[in-house]
Biopython code that builds the backbone (N, CA, C, O; Angstrom):
import numpy as np
from Bio.PDB.StructureBuilder import StructureBuilder

atoms = [
    (1, "HIS", "N", (-49.586, -79.299, -65.984)),
    (1, "HIS", "CA", (-48.364, -78.593, -65.421)),
    (1, "HIS", "C", (-48.359, -76.998, -65.305)),
    (1, "HIS", "O", (-48.995, -76.354, -66.140)),
    (2, "THR", "N", (-47.447, -76.158, -63.991)),
    (2, "THR", "CA", (-48.037, -75.078, -63.543)),
    (2, "THR", "C", (-46.720, -74.073, -63.781)),
    (2, "THR", "O", (-45.785, -74.766, -63.383)),
    (3, "THR", "N", (-46.043, -72.507, -64.326)),
    (3, "THR", "CA", (-45.121, -71.937, -64.593)),
    (3, "THR", "C", (-45.508, -70.758, -62.722)),
    (3, "THR", "O", (-46.446, -69.966, -62.628)),
    (4, "LYS", "N", (-44.868, -70.938, -62.012)),
    (4, "LYS", "CA", (-44.623, -69.748, -60.961)),
    (4, "LYS", "C", (-43.402, -69.005, -60.827)),
    (4, "LYS", "O", (-42.300, -69.480, -60.549)),
    (5, "ILE", "N", (-43.683, -67.798, -61.048)),
    (5, "ILE", "CA", (-42.653, -66.772, -60.975)),
    (5, "ILE", "C", (-42.824, -65.999, -59.438)),
    (5, "ILE", "O", (-43.970, -65.709, -59.094)),
    (6, "ALA", "N", (-41.959, -65.752, -58.747)),
    (6, "ALA", "CA", (-41.829, -65.152, -57.636)),
    (6, "ALA", "C", (-41.080, -63.982, -57.593)),
    (6, "ALA", "O", (-39.884, -64.221, -57.762)),
    (7, "VAL", "N", (-41.338, -62.807, -57.429)),
    (7, "VAL", "CA", (-40.271, -61.558, -57.490)),
    (7, "VAL", "C", (-40.137, -60.962, -56.083)),
    (7, "VAL", "O", (-40.955, -60.862, -55.168)),
    (8, "PHE", "N", (-38.636, -60.536, -56.214)),
    (8, "PHE", "CA", (-38.061, -59.949, -54.797)),
    (8, "PHE", "C", (-37.302, -58.349, -55.213)),
    (8, "PHE", "O", (-36.568, -57.850, -56.066)),
    (9, "ASN", "N", (-37.956, -58.035, -54.129)),
    (9, "ASN", "CA", (-37.035, -56.391, -54.510)),
    (9, "ASN", "C", (-35.796, -56.201, -54.271)),
    (9, "ASN", "O", (-35.306, -55.084, -54.437)),
    (10, "ASP", "N", (-35.246, -56.988, -53.949)),
    (10, "ASP", "CA", (-33.704, -56.985, -53.345)),
    (10, "ASP", "C", (-33.275, -58.028, -54.410)),
    (10, "ASP", "O", (-34.139, -58.790, -54.844)),
    (11, "GLU", "N", (-31.847, -58.126, -54.914)),
    (11, "GLU", "CA", (-30.656, -59.122, -55.279)),
    (11, "GLU", "C", (-31.295, -60.669, -53.986)),
    (11, "GLU", "O", (-32.052, -61.483, -54.515)),
    (12, "PHE", "N", (-31.047, -60.833, -52.938)),
    (12, "PHE", "CA", (-30.642, -61.579, -52.534)),
    (12, "PHE", "C", (-32.387, -62.360, -51.276)),
    (12, "PHE", "O", (-32.527, -63.010, -50.240)),
    (13, "CYS", "N", (-33.280, -61.688, -52.345)),
    (13, "CYS", "CA", (-34.368, -62.393, -52.020)),
    (13, "CYS", "C", (-34.944, -62.630, -50.179)),
    (13, "CYS", "O", (-35.251, -63.577, -49.455)),
    (14, "THR", "N", (-34.838, -61.157, -50.074)),
    (14, "THR", "CA", (-34.989, -61.396, -48.366)),
    (14, "THR", "C", (-36.466, -60.831, -48.010)),
    (14, "THR", "O", (-37.224, -60.916, -47.043)),
    (15, "GLU", "N", (-36.498, -59.881, -49.956)),
    (15, "GLU", "CA", (-37.797, -58.802, -49.374)),
    (15, "GLU", "C", (-39.098, -59.103, -50.441)),
    (15, "GLU", "O", (-39.070, -58.467, -51.495)),
    (16, "PHE", "N", (-40.135, -59.960, -50.236)),
    (16, "PHE", "CA", (-40.923, -60.521, -51.044)),
    (16, "PHE", "C", (-41.714, -59.660, -51.305)),
    (16, "PHE", "O", (-42.218, -59.019, -50.382)),
    (17, "ARG", "N", (-42.181, -59.293, -53.166)),
    (17, "ARG", "CA", (-42.614, -58.337, -53.549)),
    (17, "ARG", "C", (-44.339, -59.256, -54.043)),
    (17, "ARG", "O", (-45.347, -58.881, -53.445)),
    (18, "ASP", "N", (-44.432, -60.076, -54.817)),
    (18, "ASP", "CA", (-45.582, -61.012, -55.592)),
    (18, "ASP", "C", (-45.114, -61.665, -55.951)),
    (18, "ASP", "O", (-43.902, -61.883, -55.945)),
    (19, "SER", "N", (-46.436, -62.509, -56.646)),
    (19, "SER", "CA", (-46.011, -64.300, -57.071)),
    (19, "SER", "C", (-47.631, -64.332, -58.009)),
    (19, "SER", "O", (-48.749, -63.897, -57.735)),
    (20, "LYS", "N", (-47.040, -65.105, -59.252)),
    (20, "LYS", "CA", (-48.457, -65.046, -59.676)),
    (20, "LYS", "C", (-47.557, -66.682, -60.016)),
    (20, "LYS", "O", (-46.376, -67.000, -59.880)),
    (21, "GLU", "N", (-48.839, -67.477, -60.525)),
    (21, "GLU", "CA", (-48.980, -68.932, -61.384)),
    (21, "GLU", "C", (-49.366, -69.379, -62.777)),
    (21, "GLU", "O", (-50.587, -69.222, -62.788)),
    (22, "PHE", "N", (-49.136, -69.676, -63.523)),
    (22, "PHE", "CA", (-49.506, -69.305, -64.796)),
    (22, "PHE", "C", (-50.060, -70.664, -65.640)),
    (22, "PHE", "O", (-49.248, -70.976, -66.511)),
    (23, "ASP", "N", (-51.399, -71.660, -65.588)),
    (23, "ASP", "CA", (-51.029, -72.311, -66.771)),
    (23, "ASP", "C", (-51.645, -72.553, -67.563)),
    (23, "ASP", "O", (-51.794, -71.601, -68.330)),
    (24, "GLY", "N", (-52.445, -73.918, -67.991)),
    (24, "GLY", "CA", (-52.628, -73.913, -69.729)),
    (24, "GLY", "C", (-51.367, -74.554, -70.008)),
    (24, "GLY", "O", (-50.335, -74.935, -69.455)),
    (25, "SER", "N", (-52.213, -74.460, -71.661)),
    (25, "SER", "CA", (-50.408, -74.635, -72.775)),
    (25, "SER", "C", (-49.210, -73.966, -72.546)),
    (25, "SER", "O", (-49.139, -72.871, -71.988)),
    (26, "VAL", "N", (-48.363, -74.542, -72.925)),
    (26, "VAL", "CA", (-46.941, -74.666, -72.482)),
    (26, "VAL", "C", (-46.252, -73.105, -73.542)),
    (26, "VAL", "O", (-45.133, -72.593, -73.535)),
    (27, "PHE", "N", (-47.734, -72.693, -74.484)),
    (27, "PHE", "CA", (-47.928, -71.686, -75.485)),
    (27, "PHE", "C", (-47.941, -70.476, -74.130)),
    (27, "PHE", "O", (-47.106, -69.716, -73.639)),
    (28, "LYS", "N", (-48.957, -70.708, -73.954)),
    (28, "LYS", "CA", (-50.037, -69.602, -73.183)),
    (28, "LYS", "C", (-49.199, -69.745, -71.410)),
    (28, "LYS", "O", (-49.020, -68.679, -70.820)),
    (29, "GLN", "N", (-48.832, -70.834, -70.832)),
    (29, "GLN", "CA", (-47.763, -69.824, -69.751)),
    (29, "GLN", "C", (-46.629, -69.073, -70.466)),
    (29, "GLN", "O", (-46.763, -67.910, -70.087)),
    (30, "PHE", "N", (-45.639, -69.133, -71.258)),
    (30, "PHE", "CA", (-44.665, -68.879, -71.860)),
    (30, "PHE", "C", (-45.397, -67.334, -72.411)),
    (30, "PHE", "O", (-44.629, -66.372, -72.407)),
    (31, "GLU", "N", (-46.247, -67.192, -72.685)),
    (31, "GLU", "CA", (-46.705, -65.349, -73.452)),
    (31, "GLU", "C", (-47.117, -64.813, -71.665)),
    (31, "GLU", "O", (-46.933, -63.662, -71.268)),
    (32, "ASP", "N", (-47.582, -65.736, -70.960)),
    (32, "ASP", "CA", (-48.543, -64.631, -69.711)),
    (32, "ASP", "C", (-47.368, -64.627, -68.774)),
    (32, "ASP", "O", (-47.210, -63.660, -68.029)),
    (33, "SER", "N", (-46.552, -65.616, -68.761)),
    (33, "SER", "CA", (-45.432, -65.148, -67.782)),
    (33, "SER", "C", (-44.358, -64.182, -68.137)),
    (33, "SER", "O", (-43.766, -63.477, -67.319)),
    (34, "VAL", "N", (-44.149, -64.205, -69.434)),
    (34, "VAL", "CA", (-43.072, -63.042, -70.218)),
    (34, "VAL", "C", (-44.068, -61.590, -70.411)),
    (34, "VAL", "O", (-43.414, -60.699, -70.953)),
    (35, "ASN", "N", (-45.129, -61.286, -70.165)),
    (35, "ASN", "CA", (-46.031, -59.987, -70.075)),
    (35, "ASN", "C", (-46.105, -60.046, -68.070)),
    (35, "ASN", "O", (-46.361, -59.086, -67.342)),
    (36, "TYR", "N", (-45.848, -61.215, -67.714)),
    (36, "TYR", "CA", (-45.920, -60.758, -66.036)),
    (36, "TYR", "C", (-44.371, -60.456, -65.765)),
    (36, "TYR", "O", (-44.277, -59.830, -64.709)),
    (37, "LEU", "N", (-43.429, -60.631, -66.213)),
    (37, "LEU", "CA", (-41.911, -60.388, -66.084)),
    (37, "LEU", "C", (-41.766, -58.667, -66.902)),
    (37, "LEU", "O", (-41.095, -57.636, -66.917)),
    (38, "ALA", "N", (-42.242, -58.941, -67.142)),
    (38, "ALA", "CA", (-42.306, -57.466, -68.153)),
    (38, "ALA", "C", (-42.975, -55.944, -67.444)),
    (38, "ALA", "O", (-42.713, -54.743, -67.511)),
    (39, "LEU", "N", (-44.064, -56.896, -66.692)),
    (39, "LEU", "CA", (-44.284, -55.646, -65.628)),
    (39, "LEU", "C", (-43.994, -55.511, -64.179)),
    (39, "LEU", "O", (-44.471, -54.843, -63.262)),
    (40, "CYS", "N", (-42.685, -56.710, -64.343)),
    (40, "CYS", "CA", (-42.301, -56.233, -62.656)),
    (40, "CYS", "C", (-41.063, -55.876, -63.035)),
    (40, "CYS", "O", (-40.404, -55.644, -62.021)),
    (41, "ASN", "N", (-40.314, -55.692, -64.199)),
    (41, "ASN", "CA", (-39.258, -55.481, -64.012)),
    (41, "ASN", "C", (-38.584, -54.120, -64.404)),
    (41, "ASN", "O", (-38.880, -53.705, -65.525)),
    (42, "LYS", "N", (-37.770, -53.404, -63.692)),
    (42, "LYS", "CA", (-38.457, -52.156, -63.574)),
    (42, "LYS", "C", (-37.410, -51.311, -64.379)),
    (42, "LYS", "O", (-36.257, -51.714, -64.536)),
    (43, "THR", "N", (-37.953, -49.895, -64.976)),
    (43, "THR", "CA", (-37.544, -49.500, -65.536)),
    (43, "THR", "C", (-36.466, -48.100, -64.491)),
    (43, "THR", "O", (-36.858, -47.930, -63.336)),
    (44, "VAL", "N", (-35.490, -47.415, -64.863)),
    (44, "VAL", "CA", (-34.263, -46.070, -64.644)),
    (44, "VAL", "C", (-34.275, -45.853, -65.516)),
    (44, "VAL", "O", (-34.167, -46.536, -66.535)),
    (45, "SER", "N", (-34.461, -44.457, -65.283)),
    (45, "SER", "CA", (-34.523, -43.363, -66.372)),
    (45, "SER", "C", (-33.402, -42.443, -65.267)),
    (45, "SER", "O", (-33.511, -42.146, -64.078)),
    (46, "THR", "N", (-32.061, -42.113, -66.534)),
    (46, "THR", "CA", (-31.111, -41.172, -66.268)),
    (46, "THR", "C", (-31.801, -39.693, -67.137)),
    (46, "THR", "O", (-32.852, -39.319, -67.658)),
    (47, "ILE", "N", (-31.076, -39.443, -66.994)),
    (47, "ILE", "CA", (-30.990, -37.762, -67.518)),
    (47, "ILE", "C", (-29.640, -36.608, -67.794)),
    (47, "ILE", "O", (-28.970, -35.977, -66.978)),
    (48, "LYS", "N", (-29.593, -36.649, -69.143)),
    (48, "LYS", "CA", (-28.001, -36.103, -68.983)),
    (48, "LYS", "C", (-28.188, -35.108, -70.620)),
    (48, "LYS", "O", (-28.120, -35.365, -71.822)),
    (49, "GLY", "N", (-28.558, -33.402, -69.410)),
    (49, "GLY", "CA", (-29.220, -32.153, -70.738)),
    (49, "GLY", "C", (-30.796, -32.659, -71.143)),
    (49, "GLY", "O", (-31.818, -32.805, -70.473)),
    (50, "VAL", "N", (-30.396, -32.895, -72.913)),
    (50, "VAL", "CA", (-31.429, -33.401, -72.651)),
    (50, "VAL", "C", (-32.032, -34.476, -73.279)),
    (50, "VAL", "O", (-33.159, -34.546, -73.770)),
    (51, "ILE", "N", (-30.712, -35.728, -73.173)),
    (51, "ILE", "CA", (-31.229, -37.323, -73.612)),
    (51, "ILE", "C", (-31.845, -37.939, -71.764)),
    (51, "ILE", "O", (-31.296, -37.852, -70.666)),
    (52, "ARG", "N", (-32.538, -38.244, -71.988)),
    (52, "ARG", "CA", (-32.986, -39.255, -71.455)),
    (52, "ARG", "C", (-32.697, -40.783, -72.021)),
    (52, "ARG", "O", (-33.148, -40.965, -73.152)),
    (53, "THR", "N", (-31.952, -42.026, -71.360)),
    (53, "THR", "CA", (-31.853, -42.860, -71.115)),
    (53, "THR", "C", (-32.814, -44.394, -70.208)),
    (53, "THR", "O", (-33.256, -44.170, -69.081)),
    (54, "ASP", "N", (-32.937, -45.233, -70.582)),
    (54, "ASP", "CA", (-33.694, -45.937, -69.927)),
    (54, "ASP", "C", (-33.564, -47.048, -69.700)),
    (54, "ASP", "O", (-33.957, -47.763, -70.623)),
    (55, "LYS", "N", (-33.048, -47.728, -68.583)),
    (55, "LYS", "CA", (-32.067, -49.074, -68.175)),
    (55, "LYS", "C", (-33.002, -49.560, -67.558)),
    (55, "LYS", "O", (-33.732, -48.921, -66.800)),
    (56, "LYS", "N", (-33.147, -51.434, -67.951)),
    (56, "LYS", "CA", (-34.570, -52.183, -67.519)),
    (56, "LYS", "C", (-33.172, -52.861, -66.113)),
    (56, "LYS", "O", (-31.956, -52.693, -66.021)),
    (57, "ASP", "N", (-33.891, -53.399, -65.514)),
    (57, "ASP", "CA", (-33.319, -54.269, -64.226)),
    (57, "ASP", "C", (-32.664, -54.988, -64.806)),
    (57, "ASP", "O", (-31.477, -55.221, -64.580)),
    (58, "TYR", "N", (-33.497, -55.560, -65.844)),
    (58, "TYR", "CA", (-33.047, -57.283, -66.656)),
    (58, "TYR", "C", (-32.555, -57.041, -68.058)),
    (58, "TYR", "O", (-33.385, -56.362, -68.662)),
    (59, "PRO", "N", (-31.929, -57.224, -68.502)),
    (59, "PRO", "CA", (-32.783, -57.041, -70.045)),
    (59, "PRO", "C", (-33.187, -58.214, -70.559)),
    (59, "PRO", "O", (-32.812, -59.386, -70.600)),
    (60, "GLU", "N", (-34.397, -57.285, -71.082)),
    (60, "GLU", "CA", (-35.684, -58.468, -72.326)),
    (60, "GLU", "C", (-35.589, -59.728, -72.290)),
    (60, "GLU", "O", (-36.389, -60.533, -71.814)),
    (61, "GLU", "N", (-34.004, -60.019, -73.105)),
    (61, "GLU", "CA", (-33.520, -60.624, -74.444)),
    (61, "GLU", "C", (-33.228, -61.984, -73.059)),
    (61, "GLU", "O", (-33.916, -63.004, -73.011)),
    (62, "ALA", "N", (-32.179, -61.699, -72.138)),
    (62, "ALA", "CA", (-32.437, -62.402, -71.247)),
    (62, "ALA", "C", (-33.438, -62.901, -69.943)),
    (62, "ALA", "O", (-32.947, -63.634, -69.084)),
    (63, "LEU", "N", (-34.550, -62.560, -69.866)),
    (63, "LEU", "CA", (-35.206, -63.400, -69.297)),
    (63, "LEU", "C", (-36.565, -63.958, -70.183)),
    (63, "LEU", "O", (-37.674, -64.073, -69.661)),
    (64, "ARG", "N", (-36.386, -64.160, -71.078)),
    (64, "ARG", "CA", (-36.953, -64.645, -72.115)),
    (64, "ARG", "C", (-36.264, -66.114, -72.340)),
    (64, "ARG", "O", (-36.798, -67.222, -72.402)),
    (65, "GLU", "N", (-34.889, -65.730, -72.441)),
    (65, "GLU", "CA", (-34.646, -67.580, -72.612)),
    (65, "GLU", "C", (-33.999, -68.137, -71.458)),
    (65, "GLU", "O", (-33.563, -69.288, -71.484)),
    (66, "ALA", "N", (-33.885, -67.224, -70.208)),
    (66, "ALA", "CA", (-34.676, -67.937, -69.363)),
    (66, "ALA", "C", (-35.469, -68.748, -68.610)),
    (66, "ALA", "O", (-35.316, -69.692, -67.834)),
    (67, "LEU", "N", (-36.650, -67.897, -69.213)),
    (67, "LEU", "CA", (-37.354, -68.545, -68.508)),
    (67, "LEU", "C", (-37.703, -70.049, -69.822)),
    (67, "LEU", "O", (-37.877, -71.233, -69.532)),
    (68, "LEU", "N", (-37.704, -69.211, -71.674)),
    (68, "LEU", "CA", (-37.524, -70.646, -72.504)),
    (68, "LEU", "C", (-36.978, -71.543, -71.726)),
    (68, "LEU", "O", (-37.825, -72.133, -71.056)),
    (69, "ASN", "N", (-35.742, -71.931, -71.520)),
    (69, "ASN", "CA", (-34.730, -72.375, -71.267)),
    (69, "ASN", "C", (-35.427, -73.470, -70.623)),
    (69, "ASN", "O", (-35.484, -74.608, -71.089)),
    (70, "ALA", "N", (-36.342, -72.809, -68.736)),
    (70, "ALA", "CA", (-36.771, -73.891, -67.952)),
    (70, "ALA", "C", (-38.121, -74.386, -68.422)),
    (70, "ALA", "O", (-38.520, -75.423, -67.892)),
    (71, "LEU", "N", (-38.815, -73.865, -69.245)),
    (71, "LEU", "CA", (-39.738, -74.594, -69.570)),
    (71, "LEU", "C", (-39.143, -76.252, -71.094)),
    (71, "LEU", "O", (-39.322, -77.461, -71.239)),
    (72, "VAL", "N", (-38.531, -75.254, -71.707)),
    (72, "VAL", "CA", (-37.947, -76.895, -72.195)),
    (72, "VAL", "C", (-37.491, -77.926, -72.133)),
    (72, "VAL", "O", (-37.454, -78.951, -72.814)),
    (73, "HIS", "N", (-36.779, -77.225, -70.349)),
    (73, "HIS", "CA", (-35.469, -78.376, -69.918)),
    (73, "HIS", "C", (-36.509, -79.229, -68.554)),
    (73, "HIS", "O", (-36.071, -80.074, -67.772)),
    (74, "ARG", "N", (-38.014, -78.663, -68.605)),
    (74, "ARG", "CA", (-38.571, -79.187, -67.704)),
    (74, "ARG", "C", (-38.861, -80.553, -67.953)),
    (74, "ARG", "O", (-39.050, -81.017, -69.078)),
    (75, "ASP", "N", (-38.897, -81.269, -66.763)),
    (75, "ASP", "CA", (-39.326, -82.719, -66.406)),
    (75, "ASP", "C", (-40.879, -82.522, -66.958)),
    (75, "ASP", "O", (-41.531, -81.635, -66.408)),
    (76, "TYR", "N", (-41.501, -83.280, -67.993)),
    (76, "TYR", "CA", (-42.971, -83.245, -68.522)),
    (76, "TYR", "C", (-42.993, -84.685, -68.187)),
    (76, "TYR", "O", (-43.973, -85.156, -68.765)),
    (77, "GLY", "N", (-42.359, -85.627, -67.509)),
    (77, "GLY", "CA", (-43.096, -87.187, -66.784)),
    (77, "GLY", "C", (-43.654, -87.116, -65.736)),
    (77, "GLY", "O", (-44.556, -87.883, -65.398)),
    (78, "PHE", "N", (-42.961, -85.657, -64.664)),
    (78, "PHE", "CA", (-43.115, -86.025, -63.575)),
    (78, "PHE", "C", (-44.679, -84.811, -63.006)),
    (78, "PHE", "O", (-44.575, -83.590, -62.882)),
    (79, "SER", "N", (-45.891, -85.577, -62.776)),
    (79, "SER", "CA", (-46.768, -84.975, -62.410)),
    (79, "SER", "C", (-47.365, -83.719, -62.244)),
    (79, "SER", "O", (-48.255, -83.132, -62.859)),
    (80, "GLY", "N", (-46.414, -83.336, -60.913)),
    (80, "GLY", "CA", (-46.262, -82.226, -60.546)),
    (80, "GLY", "C", (-45.272, -81.430, -61.276)),
    (80, "GLY", "O", (-44.879, -80.633, -60.424)),
    (81, "SER", "N", (-44.520, -81.141, -62.578)),
    (81, "SER", "CA", (-43.848, -80.550, -62.799)),
    (81, "SER", "C", (-44.352, -78.963, -62.098)),
    (81, "SER", "O", (-45.414, -78.341, -62.089)),
    (82, "ILE", "N", (-43.001, -78.724, -61.553)),
    (82, "ILE", "CA", (-43.976, -76.601, -61.371)),
    (82, "ILE", "C", (-42.303, -76.122, -61.620)),
    (82, "ILE", "O", (-41.533, -76.827, -60.967)),
    (83, "ILE", "N", (-41.859, -75.413, -62.168)),
    (83, "ILE", "CA", (-41.207, -73.668, -62.475)),
    (83, "ILE", "C", (-41.579, -73.096, -62.170)),
    (83, "ILE", "O", (-41.189, -71.942, -62.345)),
]
sb = StructureBuilder()
sb.init_structure("model")
sb.init_model(0)
sb.init_chain("A")
sb.init_seg("    ")
for serial, (resi, resn, name, xyz) in enumerate(atoms, 1):
    if name == "N":
        sb.init_residue(resn, " ", resi, " ")
    sb.init_atom(name, np.array(xyz, "f"), 0.0, 1.0, " ", f" {name:<3s}", serial, name[0])
structure = sb.get_structure()
């Protein structure tokens, strides 16, 4: 079983940026995928006076939860199961 992640530059998935495939144990796939998503999750900074505020494109907790749900609910009975 493998995990594939595709990254796009826009929310409509019309501008492809990158993709990766992760294999190994489910735990390794999860860890590698989370690390890759963290690299791809852009941060926008705004500065007001002397205060800087950083905001990610997607909350890290939401990405982890979506990935974990996909791995947990994957059909492991199917030999070609890719998420």
